[in-house]
Backbone bond lengths (Angstrom), bond angles and torsions (degrees), N, CA, C in turn:
res aa  C-N    CA-C-N  psi(-1)  N-CA   C-N-CA  omega(-1)  CA-C   N-CA-C  phi
1 M - - - 1.451 - - 1.524 110.33 -
2 S 1.304 114.40 150.87 1.456 121.84 175.78 1.522 108.96 -108.03
3 Y 1.325 115.85 162.76 1.463 120.24 -172.61 1.526 111.19 -130.83
4 F 1.318 113.92 142.45 1.458 122.51 178.54 1.518 106.72 -122.62
5 I 1.315 116.35 123.54 1.452 122.31 -170.96 1.531 108.68 -109.60
6 F 1.331 114.64 118.93 1.456 122.67 -176.85 1.527 110.39 -116.68
7 L 1.321 115.86 161.85 1.457 119.90 168.60 1.520 107.97 -59.93
8 N 1.299 116.51 139.33 1.462 121.81 -177.60 1.526 111.36 -74.31
9 N 1.318 115.96 151.26 1.470 122.94 175.69 1.524 112.60 57.35
10 Q 1.323 116.10 39.37 1.462 121.20 -179.62 1.531 110.97 -126.46
11 D 1.331 115.93 37.52 1.463 120.04 178.49 1.520 110.24 -52.93
12 D 1.323 115.99 136.12 1.464 123.86 175.69 1.534 113.37 62.22
13 V 1.324 117.16 22.22 1.463 121.64 175.91 1.528 107.27 -110.31
14 G 1.306 116.96 126.50 1.456 121.33 -179.24 1.516 112.78 -72.45
15 G 1.329 114.77 155.62 1.465 120.49 173.57 1.511 115.38 74.22
16 T 1.316 118.34 27.57 1.467 120.11 -176.37 1.531 113.91 -104.81
17 L 1.339 117.70 2.61 1.458 120.19 176.29 1.518 109.37 -68.92
18 C 1.331 116.70 129.40 1.474 121.49 -179.23 1.525 112.41 -107.53
19 K 1.319 116.17 -44.10 1.457 120.90 -173.98 1.518 109.93 -152.56
20 I 1.332 114.87 164.16 1.452 121.30 170.99 1.524 107.78 -130.18
21 A 1.324 115.95 147.41 1.463 121.34 178.75 1.525 108.28 -133.56
22 E 1.316 115.60 128.67 1.461 120.02 -174.31 1.523 113.31 -72.32
23 N 1.329 116.44 -27.26 1.464 120.17 -177.01 1.528 109.59 -155.53
24 Q 1.314 115.35 178.44 1.462 120.96 -177.46 1.530 111.69 -61.08
25 N 1.318 117.07 -39.40 1.464 120.46 179.39 1.525 111.20 -61.33
26 D 1.333 116.76 -45.51 1.468 120.13 177.94 1.525 110.70 -63.50
27 L 1.312 116.60 -39.58 1.465 120.82 178.04 1.528 110.20 -61.20
28 N 1.313 116.78 -45.19 1.467 121.31 -179.01 1.525 112.70 -66.47
29 N 1.336 117.32 -24.31 1.463 121.12 -177.97 1.525 114.06 -94.52
30 L 1.322 117.22 6.40 1.463 119.43 175.77 1.521 110.00 -70.02
31 N 1.302 116.59 145.38 1.470 121.67 179.91 1.529 110.71 -87.45
32 I 1.326 115.48 53.34 1.464 120.73 179.72 1.519 109.28 -139.03
33 I 1.311 115.91 163.31 1.465 121.21 171.93 1.522 105.66 -90.10
34 L 1.315 115.93 105.80 1.462 121.43 -171.56 1.525 113.20 -55.49
35 S 1.321 116.94 -35.60 1.468 120.11 -177.70 1.533 112.51 -67.14
36 D 1.332 117.26 -13.58 1.464 121.02 178.60 1.530 112.51 -84.59
37 Y 1.332 117.48 -1.97 1.452 122.13 -174.37 1.523 111.92 -125.65
38 K 1.301 115.51 159.37 1.459 122.87 171.87 1.516 106.07 -91.02
39 I 1.316 117.02 119.56 1.460 121.96 -178.36 1.521 108.39 -114.40
40 I 1.314 115.16 124.29 1.460 121.36 -179.15 1.525 108.31 -119.45
41 E 1.328 115.22 129.52 1.464 120.83 177.40 1.525 109.45 -85.07
42 D 1.324 114.97 147.24 1.459 120.24 174.45 1.522 108.04 -154.20
43 S 1.304 116.13 -176.96 1.462 121.46 -173.31 1.526 112.85 -79.74
44 Q 1.325 114.88 162.94 1.465 121.29 174.14 1.524 110.39 -63.91
45 V 1.315 116.45 -35.78 1.467 120.61 179.69 1.526 110.22 -61.67
46 F 1.325 116.96 -45.18 1.465 120.19 179.18 1.530 110.58 -67.83
47 F 1.327 116.63 -40.06 1.468 120.67 176.65 1.529 110.14 -56.39
48 D 1.334 116.13 -47.51 1.465 119.99 -179.69 1.525 111.52 -61.80
49 A 1.329 117.00 -38.33 1.470 120.36 178.70 1.529 111.16 -62.27
50 V 1.322 116.84 -38.58 1.470 120.85 177.94 1.530 109.59 -74.00
51 K 1.320 116.61 -45.07 1.468 121.18 -179.02 1.528 111.45 -58.51
52 Y 1.323 116.37 -43.92 1.466 120.44 -177.12 1.528 112.69 -91.85
53 R 1.310 115.95 8.46 1.464 124.16 172.13 1.523 114.27 63.08
54 T 1.339 115.61 43.80 1.467 119.14 170.46 1.524 110.86 -105.31
55 Q 1.323 116.42 -10.80 1.464 123.06 173.48 1.518 108.50 -129.22
56 D 1.323 115.15 139.35 1.459 122.11 178.43 1.522 108.06 -114.29
57 I 1.312 116.33 123.27 1.465 120.23 179.04 1.520 108.70 -79.46
58 I 1.307 115.31 126.21 1.456 122.18 -178.81 1.530 110.67 -91.59
59 K 1.347 115.86 -50.28 1.465 121.58 -176.92 1.522 108.88 -169.48
60 Y 1.302 115.96 -177.97 1.460 120.39 170.45 1.521 108.21 -125.49
61 S 1.309 114.71 153.55 1.460 122.31 176.86 1.516 106.72 -136.19
62 N 1.327 116.11 110.48 1.461 122.47 -170.22 1.516 108.30 59.04
63 N 1.322 118.06 -113.54 1.465 120.50 178.38 1.523 112.21 -112.55
64 L 1.311 116.74 19.64 1.455 122.18 -179.76 1.532 109.93 -107.58
65 I 1.318 115.98 129.45 1.459 121.40 177.78 1.522 108.46 -90.42
66 I 1.318 115.93 127.35 1.456 121.88 178.52 1.529 107.08 -99.17
67 S 1.326 116.42 124.03 1.460 120.69 -178.84 1.517 109.70 -138.52
68 E 1.318 114.25 170.54 1.458 120.39 175.75 1.519 108.07 -144.09
69 P 1.325 116.30 157.11 1.460 118.91 178.28 1.528 110.99 -60.02
70 L 1.302 115.04 145.10 1.460 121.86 179.50 1.521 107.46 -127.36
71 V 1.306 115.70 130.52 1.449 120.61 175.95 1.526 106.95 -111.21
72 T 1.312 115.57 114.62 1.452 121.17 178.85 1.521 108.27 -99.58
73 V 1.308 116.31 120.13 1.459 121.95 178.70 1.522 108.27 -136.24
74 F 1.298 115.63 128.89 1.454 120.74 172.53 1.528 106.49 -101.30
75 Q 1.331 115.63 104.05 1.457 120.63 -178.09 1.519 109.95 -136.73
76 D 1.325 115.08 165.79 1.454 120.37 179.36 1.527 110.29 -66.16
77 E 1.326 115.69 142.98 1.459 120.79 169.94 1.525 106.01 -97.09
78 V 1.333 114.79 118.68 1.455 120.66 -171.00 1.525 110.56 -122.78
79 L 1.325 115.89 137.52 1.461 121.16 173.72 1.528 109.49 -76.06
80 K 1.316 116.98 164.82 1.464 121.35 179.95 1.527 112.27 -57.82
81 N 1.320 117.25 -28.40 1.462 120.01 -179.98 1.533 112.30 -84.12
82 G 1.322 117.07 4.34 1.455 121.34 177.05 1.518 115.11 91.56
83 Q 1.318 117.00 -2.49 1.470 120.33 179.54 1.526 109.76 -73.69
84 I 1.318 115.76 130.05 1.470 121.11 178.90 1.523 108.56 -81.45
85 I 1.330 115.96 121.37 1.465 121.87 177.00 1.524 109.89 -82.61
86 K 1.323 114.44 -45.61 1.456 120.32 -179.57 1.522 107.05 -148.07
87 S 1.309 116.01 132.60 1.462 120.14 -176.97 1.528 111.17 -83.06
88 A 1.318 114.45 160.65 1.464 120.85 176.07 1.525 110.50 -58.33
89 K 1.308 115.70 -39.44 1.467 121.16 178.59 1.530 110.46 -61.79
90 E 1.329 117.60 -39.76 1.467 121.08 178.81 1.532 110.49 -67.07
91 F 1.342 117.55 -41.17 1.471 120.26 177.11 1.526 110.67 -61.06
92 L 1.328 116.18 -44.55 1.461 120.08 178.78 1.520 110.42 -63.92
93 N 1.307 117.66 -43.30 1.459 121.27 178.29 1.536 111.25 -60.26
94 D 1.327 116.90 -41.89 1.477 120.68 177.48 1.528 110.65 -60.27
95 Y 1.334 116.65 -42.77 1.461 120.73 179.15 1.532 110.18 -63.35
96 I 1.310 116.79 -43.10 1.466 121.19 179.53 1.525 110.58 -63.18
97 I 1.313 117.36 -42.34 1.469 120.76 178.00 1.527 110.62 -60.39
98 T 1.318 116.92 -43.38 1.468 120.80 177.52 1.524 110.58 -60.04
99 C 1.323 116.74 -46.67 1.472 120.75 178.64 1.521 111.23 -61.04
100 K 1.320 116.67 -45.95 1.463 120.44 -179.02 1.524 111.36 -62.64
101 N 1.320 117.58 -38.53 1.467 119.87 177.99 1.522 111.24 -62.32
102 L 1.326 117.08 -43.48 1.471 120.89 178.50 1.523 110.80 -64.49
103 I 1.319 116.66 -45.11 1.462 120.80 -179.96 1.529 110.45 -64.21
104 N 1.310 116.62 -41.93 1.464 120.72 179.89 1.524 111.71 -59.98
105 L 1.330 117.12 -39.97 1.480 120.25 176.24 1.524 110.70 -59.36
106 F 1.324 115.62 -44.15 1.461 119.76 177.96 1.526 110.69 -62.80
107 L 1.315 117.69 -47.40 1.467 121.65 -176.35 1.527 112.42 -63.56
108 K 1.321 116.81 -39.18 1.467 120.69 -179.32 1.532 112.15 -64.44
109 N 1.325 116.57 -29.92 1.463 120.25 -172.68 1.522 114.75 -109.42
110 N 1.319 118.04 3.36 1.465 119.57 -172.06 1.524 112.47 -142.03
111 N 1.313 118.07 45.71 1.466 119.83 -175.29 1.529 114.19 -66.75
112 T 1.323 118.09 -11.31 1.468 119.83 176.88 1.534 112.23 -107.71
113 H 1.300 116.94 5.34 1.470 120.78 -179.13 1.534 109.72 -66.75
114 P 1.336 118.06 142.07 1.473 120.73 179.88 1.535 114.19 -57.56
115 N 1.320 117.92 -26.36 1.467 120.81 -178.64 1.532 113.32 -100.80
116 F 1.313 116.31 12.96 1.464 120.21 -177.81 1.530 111.81 -56.60
117 K 1.320 117.88 -48.55 1.469 121.10 -176.33 1.526 111.27 -64.78
118 I 1.297 117.95 -39.23 1.474 120.86 178.98 1.523 109.94 -58.59
119 W 1.332 116.07 -46.72 1.457 120.28 -178.31 1.523 111.84 -74.32
120 S 1.302 117.43 -31.89 1.458 120.92 176.10 1.536 109.83 -65.63
121 D 1.321 116.55 -43.66 1.463 120.85 177.72 1.527 110.87 -63.80
122 Y 1.316 116.57 -39.64 1.467 120.06 179.21 1.527 110.53 -66.41
123 Y 1.318 116.31 -40.20 1.465 120.97 176.28 1.535 110.19 -58.90
124 D 1.326 116.45 -44.83 1.466 120.96 177.99 1.531 110.89 -62.56
125 Q 1.312 116.12 -39.20 1.464 120.53 178.25 1.534 110.77 -62.70
126 L 1.328 116.33 -42.91 1.467 120.09 177.11 1.529 110.61 -62.63
127 N 1.325 116.63 -40.92 1.473 121.38 179.32 1.522 112.53 -63.11
128 S 1.307 116.46 -35.01 1.468 119.42 -174.22 1.529 112.90 -93.70
129 L 1.303 117.96 -0.63 1.464 120.78 -178.92 1.531 110.05 -65.12
130 D 1.307 116.45 126.22 1.457 122.52 177.52 1.528 108.32 -89.87
131 L 1.321 116.18 101.49 1.464 120.83 -176.98 1.526 112.02 -65.29
132 D 1.314 117.75 -22.18 1.464 120.70 178.24 1.524 112.28 -74.83
133 S 1.313 117.32 -16.83 1.467 120.40 -179.60 1.530 112.43 -85.93
134 I 1.318 117.15 -4.58 1.461 121.79 -178.69 1.522 109.56 -92.55
135 E 1.315 115.99 138.18 1.463 121.04 177.31 1.525 108.98 -86.18
136 Y 1.328 115.61 127.54 1.461 121.96 -178.55 1.513 109.98 -109.54
137 P 1.320 118.83 150.40 1.457 124.83 -0.35 1.532 110.37 -69.06
138 L 1.305 115.89 149.46 1.457 122.36 175.12 1.519 105.93 -91.73
139 N 1.315 115.77 110.54 1.468 121.00 -170.35 1.519 114.34 -90.67
140 Y 1.305 116.50 25.09 1.454 122.06 175.12 1.523 108.16 -158.98
141 S 1.303 115.64 176.19 1.465 120.86 -174.03 1.528 112.00 -72.64
142 L 1.315 114.76 162.15 1.463 120.71 173.89 1.530 109.77 -60.20
143 E 1.320 115.71 -39.04 1.470 120.36 179.43 1.527 110.53 -60.20
144 Q 1.331 116.87 -43.09 1.467 121.08 178.04 1.526 110.23 -68.32
145 Y 1.313 117.59 -38.44 1.466 121.41 177.31 1.527 110.05 -57.36
146 F 1.340 116.55 -48.32 1.463 119.65 179.54 1.522 111.18 -62.45
147 K 1.311 116.66 -41.83 1.466 119.94 178.69 1.523 109.62 -59.90
148 N 1.328 116.93 -45.00 1.466 121.31 179.96 1.524 112.07 -62.59
149 Q 1.334 117.54 -27.98 1.462 122.84 179.35 1.530 111.87 -90.09
150 N 1.339 117.17 4.97 1.472 123.02 -177.08 1.523 112.14 58.49
151 L 1.337 115.09 39.86 1.455 121.88 176.89 1.522 109.57 -110.75
152 I 1.324 116.21 167.26 1.454 121.07 174.25 1.517 108.13 -54.81
153 S 1.314 116.36 133.28 1.451 120.53 179.15 1.520 108.83 -132.52
154 L 1.319 115.55 115.51 1.463 121.22 -179.78 1.524 108.69 -130.91
155 N 1.309 114.99 151.09 1.459 121.78 176.72 1.527 106.90 -106.48
156 P 1.320 118.46 139.58 1.477 119.81 178.63 1.529 113.85 -54.38
157 L 1.321 117.58 -24.66 1.473 119.89 177.16 1.524 111.96 -68.00
158 Q 1.323 117.73 -14.20 1.459 121.69 177.77 1.525 112.95 -85.83
159 L 1.309 117.56 -8.44 1.468 119.27 -179.47 1.523 110.91 -56.70
160 P 1.324 116.47 131.41 1.464 119.00 178.22 1.505 111.49 -64.76
């Protein structure tokens, strides 16, 4: 079973998802006090949909997770006159920077954590990604891109 960790006592309130854990071991290694959160079990299939950003969790209601399909596309933002405001590559780079900042916070404060090496390797992978080698628009998430390339694929919601 996979686990979805929400703010406690926030039934029917949007935006309360905090973390996801693929299995019991990942759940046990989170840097949180589990009893302070609402933890809902669900399937590996649903976990993968959230991890690879094809489903967006909206909220929970009792023990039911409410989600909707999510389409992740990194494409150019273009004005009506055809002028590019921001390129798909820039959007992807911004997302990578956000991920790296979150991972870096974890790495700086958790050098003895059991998952330190996994996240350190993923950070290195993000650093070495050649954004020019990607075909744009990228019609799926970075996580799905890595999976398709048979590389480590992690979602920031998995950070311990």
